[in-house]
PLY file of the C-alpha trace (Angstrom):
ply
format ascii 1.0
element vertex 273
property float x
property float y
property float z
element edge 272
property int vertex1
property int vertex2
end_header
0.01 -0.01 0.01
1.28 3.50 -0.74
2.60 5.38 2.21
0.13 8.02 3.49
1.40 11.50 4.09
0.68 12.70 7.64
-1.40 15.81 7.69
-0.89 18.40 10.34
-3.92 20.43 11.22
-3.44 24.18 10.73
-3.23 25.97 14.02
-6.32 27.91 15.07
-6.02 31.68 14.75
-5.28 33.32 18.05
-7.74 36.15 17.40
-11.14 35.59 15.82
-13.16 38.32 14.16
-16.83 38.27 13.25
-19.55 40.84 12.59
-23.13 40.99 13.78
-24.84 43.81 11.94
-22.75 46.92 12.61
-20.98 45.39 15.64
-17.52 43.80 15.30
-16.56 41.04 17.73
-12.93 40.19 18.50
-12.47 36.94 20.45
-9.21 36.05 22.13
-8.59 32.44 21.09
-5.77 30.94 23.13
-7.96 29.03 25.63
-5.20 26.51 26.50
-3.01 29.47 27.54
-5.92 31.22 29.27
-5.90 33.82 26.46
-2.66 35.31 27.72
-1.49 38.36 25.85
1.49 37.00 24.01
3.54 39.11 21.63
1.46 37.73 18.75
-1.88 38.39 20.49
-0.92 42.00 21.27
0.13 42.55 17.67
-3.03 41.01 16.23
-5.29 42.97 18.59
-3.59 46.22 17.66
-3.82 45.47 13.95
-7.51 44.54 14.25
-8.23 47.77 16.11
-6.66 49.75 13.25
-8.79 47.86 10.72
-11.94 48.47 12.74
-11.19 52.15 13.05
-10.99 52.41 9.25
-14.11 50.36 8.65
-17.10 52.71 8.42
-19.54 49.79 8.53
-18.47 48.99 12.12
-20.11 51.23 14.70
-19.20 49.36 17.91
-16.79 46.66 19.09
-17.08 43.75 21.55
-13.97 42.05 22.91
-14.53 38.53 24.31
-12.55 35.43 25.12
-12.86 31.70 24.34
-12.52 29.09 27.10
-12.66 29.44 30.88
-10.60 32.66 31.06
-11.12 36.07 29.53
-7.39 36.71 29.79
-4.75 35.82 32.34
-2.51 38.73 31.33
0.95 38.60 29.83
2.40 35.30 28.70
4.94 34.82 31.48
6.47 31.74 29.83
7.18 33.79 26.72
8.73 36.51 28.85
10.77 34.14 30.98
12.26 32.50 27.90
14.13 35.74 27.18
16.04 35.63 30.46
18.84 33.96 28.47
19.31 37.07 26.30
22.56 38.89 26.83
20.74 41.70 28.66
18.65 39.16 30.65
15.61 40.18 28.61
15.52 43.88 29.40
15.11 45.05 25.79
12.44 42.44 25.05
10.53 43.21 28.23
10.51 46.91 27.38
9.36 46.08 23.80
6.43 43.98 25.06
5.33 46.42 27.75
5.39 49.30 25.34
3.60 47.31 22.60
0.89 46.29 25.10
0.53 49.86 26.33
0.15 51.10 22.76
-2.56 48.49 22.14
-4.44 49.51 25.30
-4.27 53.14 24.23
-5.67 52.11 20.83
-8.72 50.70 22.62
-9.25 53.99 24.43
-8.60 56.08 21.32
-10.77 53.96 18.99
-13.49 56.43 17.86
-16.11 53.71 18.47
-17.38 52.25 21.74
-15.60 49.14 22.95
-17.39 46.67 25.26
-15.71 43.81 27.13
-17.65 40.55 27.52
-15.96 38.82 30.48
-16.85 35.19 31.07
-14.07 34.09 33.43
-10.91 35.35 35.07
-9.42 38.66 33.95
-6.09 39.08 35.67
-3.12 41.44 35.37
-3.04 42.72 31.74
-6.33 40.91 31.20
-7.89 43.06 33.89
-6.13 46.05 32.28
-7.86 45.20 28.98
-11.28 45.22 30.70
-10.49 48.51 32.36
-9.38 49.99 29.05
-12.69 49.22 27.38
-15.42 51.85 27.53
-17.99 49.43 28.99
-17.89 45.90 30.43
-20.42 43.12 30.87
-19.34 40.40 33.26
-20.62 36.91 33.93
-21.53 36.24 37.53
-18.72 33.66 37.37
-16.07 36.24 36.34
-13.29 37.35 38.69
-10.77 40.17 38.45
-7.30 40.57 39.90
-3.96 42.28 39.58
-1.88 39.53 41.20
1.60 40.48 39.98
2.66 41.30 43.53
2.31 37.59 44.37
5.17 36.73 41.98
7.33 39.77 42.69
6.12 41.78 39.71
3.86 44.72 40.63
1.09 45.26 38.07
2.33 48.74 37.17
0.92 48.94 33.63
-2.44 47.40 34.59
-2.43 49.97 37.36
-2.75 52.79 34.85
-6.09 51.56 33.46
-7.34 50.23 36.81
-6.74 53.50 38.65
-8.68 55.38 35.96
-11.71 53.17 36.53
-12.04 52.58 40.26
-11.41 54.66 43.40
-7.82 54.82 44.54
-8.09 52.83 47.75
-9.94 50.01 45.98
-7.33 50.04 43.22
-4.48 49.96 45.76
-6.07 47.08 47.63
-6.26 45.03 44.41
-2.69 45.94 43.51
-1.14 45.40 46.94
-2.91 42.14 47.89
-3.28 40.53 44.46
-6.53 38.97 45.68
-9.28 38.37 43.14
-12.58 40.11 43.46
-15.88 38.61 42.25
-17.97 40.23 39.50
-20.45 41.74 41.98
-17.65 43.57 43.77
-16.18 44.66 40.40
-19.52 46.28 39.62
-19.71 47.96 43.00
-16.34 49.66 42.50
-17.03 50.60 38.90
-14.80 48.19 37.02
-17.76 46.66 35.14
-21.17 47.99 34.26
-23.35 44.89 34.63
-23.21 41.38 36.06
-25.29 38.84 34.14
-26.13 35.16 34.23
-23.15 33.02 33.24
-23.23 32.20 29.54
-25.21 35.30 28.54
-22.42 37.90 28.87
-21.44 37.78 25.18
-24.99 38.17 23.86
-25.69 40.96 26.37
-22.51 42.76 25.36
-23.51 42.54 21.71
-27.03 43.81 22.57
-25.54 46.78 24.42
-23.16 47.44 21.53
-26.08 47.35 19.10
-27.97 49.88 21.21
-25.06 52.30 21.11
-24.56 51.63 17.39
-27.97 53.16 16.68
-26.62 56.58 17.67
-24.83 58.99 15.37
-21.32 57.65 14.81
-19.99 61.24 14.56
-21.57 62.16 17.95
-20.23 59.00 19.61
-16.75 59.62 18.23
-16.74 63.23 19.40
-18.15 62.33 22.82
-15.83 59.42 23.51
-12.73 61.47 22.73
-14.01 64.36 24.87
-14.78 62.07 27.79
-11.23 60.77 28.16
-9.55 64.11 27.40
-11.58 66.14 29.91
-11.02 63.54 32.65
-7.32 64.48 32.76
-8.01 68.25 33.11
-8.74 70.45 36.08
-12.33 71.60 36.53
-12.02 74.97 34.78
-10.11 73.59 31.79
-12.52 70.63 31.54
-15.55 72.97 31.29
-13.77 75.26 28.83
-12.89 72.32 26.61
-16.35 70.72 26.96
-17.99 74.01 25.94
-15.82 74.00 22.75
-16.84 70.40 22.02
-20.54 71.19 22.59
-20.29 74.15 20.23
-18.61 72.03 17.54
-21.22 69.33 18.10
-24.09 71.80 17.75
-22.79 72.78 14.31
-22.81 69.12 13.14
-25.42 67.95 10.68
-26.43 65.10 12.98
-27.14 67.47 15.88
-29.30 69.58 13.65
-31.11 66.46 12.42
-31.42 64.91 15.89
-32.84 68.07 17.48
-35.22 68.55 14.55
-36.38 64.94 14.85
-36.98 65.36 18.57
-39.08 68.49 18.03
-40.98 66.85 15.18
-41.44 63.60 17.13
-39.83 61.32 14.49
-36.79 59.04 14.26
-33.60 60.82 13.22
-31.78 59.89 10.03
-28.06 60.07 10.82
-25.50 61.15 8.29
-22.60 60.60 10.66
-21.28 64.13 10.16
0 1
1 2
2 3
3 4
4 5
5 6
6 7
7 8
8 9
9 10
10 11
11 12
12 13
13 14
14 15
15 16
16 17
17 18
18 19
19 20
20 21
21 22
22 23
23 24
24 25
25 26
26 27
27 28
28 29
29 30
30 31
31 32
32 33
33 34
34 35
35 36
36 37
37 38
38 39
39 40
40 41
41 42
42 43
43 44
44 45
45 46
46 47
47 48
48 49
49 50
50 51
51 52
52 53
53 54
54 55
55 56
56 57
57 58
58 59
59 60
60 61
61 62
62 63
63 64
64 65
65 66
66 67
67 68
68 69
69 70
70 71
71 72
72 73
73 74
74 75
75 76
76 77
77 78
78 79
79 80
80 81
81 82
82 83
83 84
84 85
85 86
86 87
87 88
88 89
89 90
90 91
91 92
92 93
93 94
94 95
95 96
96 97
97 98
98 99
99 100
100 101
101 102
102 103
103 104
104 105
105 106
106 107
107 108
108 109
109 110
110 111
111 112
112 113
113 114
114 115
115 116
116 117
117 118
118 119
119 120
120 121
121 122
122 123
123 124
124 125
125 126
126 127
127 128
128 129
129 130
130 131
131 132
132 133
133 134
134 135
135 136
136 137
137 138
138 139
139 140
140 141
141 142
142 143
143 144
144 145
145 146
146 147
147 148
148 149
149 150
150 151
151 152
152 153
153 154
154 155
155 156
156 157
157 158
158 159
159 160
160 161
161 162
162 163
163 164
164 165
165 166
166 167
167 168
168 169
169 170
170 171
171 172
172 173
173 174
174 175
175 176
176 177
177 178
178 179
179 180
180 181
181 182
182 183
183 184
184 185
185 186
186 187
187 188
188 189
189 190
190 191
191 192
192 193
193 194
194 195
195 196
196 197
197 198
198 199
199 200
200 201
201 202
202 203
203 204
204 205
205 206
206 207
207 208
208 209
209 210
210 211
211 212
212 213
213 214
214 215
215 216
216 217
217 218
218 219
219 220
220 221
221 222
222 223
223 224
224 225
225 226
226 227
227 228
228 229
229 230
230 231
231 232
232 233
233 234
234 235
235 236
236 237
237 238
238 239
239 240
240 241
241 242
242 243
243 244
244 245
245 246
246 247
247 248
248 249
249 250
250 251
251 252
252 253
253 254
254 255
255 256
256 257
257 258
258 259
259 260
260 261
261 262
262 263
263 264
264 265
265 266
266 267
267 268
268 269
269 270
270 271
271 272
């Protein structure tokens, strides 16, 4: 009999993308590695964010994870493997941390709403990714932690996003103890918006994204950018800036249409400008 050539199955993509109406869904797909943010995962996420930004048909984004974990953070095995470099990995560690930070900023700067659908653990940079999203829907089975302190590595980059989402003392408690908090507690401190029945978090995140996608894309883009920018200003500067944004917004075609539709008691027809 002729020898049979062994066939090796093609590896599954580490990031999946699908579209439901005007909502894009990115799914972290390294379940065996608890969806850790490897160098490849960070690069693919960043590239996908750029594509979604340029895609006018996409009006909102959901980020989800396959398997029992949303994301366990950085791939520590990948990082540890570079300890044998001549500089003990310093250059590589800096490269990864900066690449991850740039990807997180891309989530914040994406001119479309980003919603996390969290089904399991979200730890370290995984918790950072949730905190970087504009909104978050969590399964009642989800937990959140910044446990780097337990292995001698303070979660300094996750700290940036975490401390911009929750009060300082709650953020410091998570960072200093490394202890996980349940979804209900995450909602209480403002890390997530809603806690839902396990298994429904993805559908509910999509439903929320679809609700936001019905709004003027121009207005959402303007408002999201203004929200994050004013948050870094003092009160007087924030009001001055917000007044400028409101003035610009009032001159937009969609504001004119939306106000007219409200007065005339009809549905607005957005032109996204």
